[in-house]
C-alpha positions as CSV (number, residue, x, y, z in Angstrom):
1,M,-85.1,6.8,36.3
2,S,-86.3,6.2,32.5
3,I,-84.1,6.2,30.0
4,A,-87.1,7.8,27.5
5,L,-87.0,11.3,29.2
6,P,-83.3,11.9,28.5
7,L,-83.4,10.5,24.8
8,S,-86.4,12.8,24.3
9,R,-84.6,16.0,25.3
10,I,-81.3,15.0,23.5
11,Y,-83.4,14.3,20.3
12,H,-85.4,17.7,20.6
13,Q,-82.4,19.3,20.8
14,L,-80.7,18.5,18.0
15,P,-80.4,20.8,15.1
16,S,-83.0,20.0,12.4
17,R,-82.8,21.6,8.8
18,R,-86.4,22.3,8.2
19,A,-86.0,24.2,5.1
20,S,-84.4,21.5,3.2
21,R,-83.5,22.3,-0.2
22,R,-82.9,18.4,-1.3
23,P,-86.3,17.0,-2.5
24,Q,-88.5,15.0,-0.8
25,H,-88.9,11.1,-1.0
26,E,-91.8,9.3,-1.9
27,A,-93.2,8.7,1.7
28,G,-92.6,12.5,2.4
29,E,-89.6,12.3,4.8
30,K,-86.6,14.5,4.3
31,C,-83.2,12.8,3.7
32,G,-81.0,14.8,5.1
33,L,-77.5,15.0,6.8
34,A,-79.2,16.0,10.1
35,S,-81.8,13.4,10.0
36,L,-79.2,10.9,9.5
37,F,-77.1,12.4,12.2
38,R,-80.2,12.2,15.1
39,L,-80.5,8.6,14.1
40,A,-76.8,7.6,14.4
41,T,-77.0,9.8,17.4
42,L,-80.3,8.0,19.1
43,I,-78.6,4.5,18.4
44,A,-75.3,5.7,20.0
45,I,-76.9,6.4,23.2
46,M,-79.1,3.7,23.5
47,M,-76.6,1.3,22.5
48,S,-74.2,3.0,25.6
49,A,-77.0,3.1,28.0
50,S,-77.4,-0.7,27.4
51,C,-73.9,-1.3,27.5
52,S,-73.6,0.1,31.2
53,V,-76.6,-1.8,32.8
54,P,-74.5,-4.5,34.8
55,Q,-76.1,-7.9,33.4
56,Q,-76.7,-10.6,36.0
57,P,-75.2,-13.8,35.4
58,P,-78.3,-16.6,35.2
59,P,-79.3,-18.1,37.9
60,N,-77.9,-21.5,39.1
61,R,-80.8,-23.8,39.2
62,Y,-78.5,-26.4,41.1
63,Q,-77.4,-23.5,43.9
64,S,-79.2,-24.8,46.8
65,D,-77.8,-28.1,46.2
66,V,-74.1,-26.9,46.6
67,D,-74.8,-24.7,49.1
68,V,-76.7,-27.7,51.1
69,I,-73.6,-30.2,49.5
70,Q,-70.7,-27.5,51.0
71,Q,-72.6,-27.1,54.8
72,E,-72.6,-30.9,54.9
73,A,-68.8,-31.6,54.1
74,R,-67.0,-29.3,56.5
75,P,-68.1,-31.1,59.2
76,V,-67.6,-34.7,57.7
77,A,-64.0,-33.2,56.6
78,V,-63.6,-32.2,60.6
79,L,-64.7,-35.7,61.7
80,H,-62.4,-37.4,59.1
81,E,-59.6,-35.4,60.6
82,Q,-60.5,-36.1,64.4
83,A,-61.0,-40.2,63.3
84,L,-57.2,-39.8,61.7
85,A,-56.2,-38.3,64.8
86,A,-57.9,-40.9,66.4
87,I,-56.6,-43.7,64.6
88,D,-52.9,-42.6,64.7
89,D,-53.4,-42.3,68.7
90,G,-54.4,-45.9,68.9
91,Q,-58.0,-44.8,70.3
92,Y,-60.2,-47.1,67.6
93,Q,-63.3,-47.0,68.8
94,Q,-63.4,-43.0,69.3
95,A,-62.6,-43.0,65.5
96,I,-65.5,-45.5,65.0
97,D,-67.8,-43.1,66.8
98,Y,-66.6,-40.0,64.7
99,L,-66.7,-42.1,61.3
100,Q,-70.2,-42.8,62.4
101,R,-71.2,-39.7,63.1
102,A,-69.5,-38.8,59.3
103,I,-71.6,-41.7,58.2
104,K,-75.0,-40.1,59.2
105,I,-74.5,-36.6,57.7
106,Q,-73.5,-38.4,54.6
107,P,-74.3,-41.7,53.9
108,R,-72.8,-41.7,50.6
109,N,-69.3,-40.5,51.4
110,A,-67.4,-43.0,50.2
111,W,-64.2,-41.5,52.1
112,S,-65.9,-42.3,55.4
113,W,-66.4,-45.6,55.0
114,H,-62.7,-46.2,53.6
115,Y,-61.6,-44.5,57.0
116,L,-64.1,-47.0,58.8
117,A,-62.9,-49.7,56.8
118,R,-59.5,-48.7,57.9
119,T,-60.5,-48.6,61.7
120,Y,-61.6,-52.1,61.9
121,W,-58.6,-53.4,60.2
122,H,-56.5,-51.6,63.0
123,E,-58.5,-53.4,65.7
124,G,-58.4,-56.9,63.5
125,Q,-62.1,-57.0,62.4
126,L,-61.4,-58.2,58.8
127,E,-64.6,-59.1,57.9
128,R,-66.0,-55.8,59.0
129,C,-63.2,-54.1,57.1
130,V,-64.3,-56.0,54.1
131,A,-67.7,-55.2,54.3
132,M,-66.6,-51.7,54.5
133,I,-64.3,-51.7,51.6
134,E,-67.3,-53.0,49.6
135,R,-69.5,-50.2,50.5
136,S,-66.7,-47.8,50.0
137,S,-66.0,-48.9,46.4
138,S,-69.5,-48.9,45.7
139,Y,-70.2,-45.2,46.9
140,G,-66.4,-44.0,45.2
141,S,-66.5,-46.0,42.4
142,Y,-65.3,-42.6,40.3
143,D,-62.4,-42.2,42.5
144,D,-59.1,-43.5,41.3
145,V,-57.3,-42.7,44.3
146,L,-60.0,-44.3,46.3
147,G,-60.1,-47.4,44.4
148,G,-56.3,-47.7,44.8
149,A,-56.8,-47.2,48.9
150,N,-59.5,-50.0,48.8
151,D,-57.7,-52.2,47.0
152,R,-54.5,-51.9,48.8
153,L,-56.5,-52.2,52.5
154,R,-58.4,-55.2,50.9
155,V,-55.1,-57.1,50.2
156,Q,-54.3,-56.5,53.9
157,C,-57.4,-57.9,55.1
158,Q,-56.4,-61.2,53.4
């Protein structure tokens, strides 16, 4: 519905002073209290109409990237949980399979590489463990917790 129609009705229903006792200005307009009242009323109506319209937030131009990351993160988190449970049960090959699937989904997930390094350490494959630690460190250089875990695992591999 257009706002112009109600405003025009309101404007024409306001009382006007056709016969004004005040002198006219140079431009030929009447300067009266009724004119100021009309103007103030119109401004108030326009402002209240613009305030009542819900404003949409600006579109997030990275929303599609965020959606993809969230869709990928859930399966990887589940695979991490399964791998850690397999490590706790001593099923190292099963843990390696879970972690390799997680790496296929998110190749730059530093925690996947760390868990894989930990699994290789449990199996006694220390050279592979060190290689996986290096890869985890390169992808997760921003994560202090991961850096500490990688450093502790690196010491255990020596």
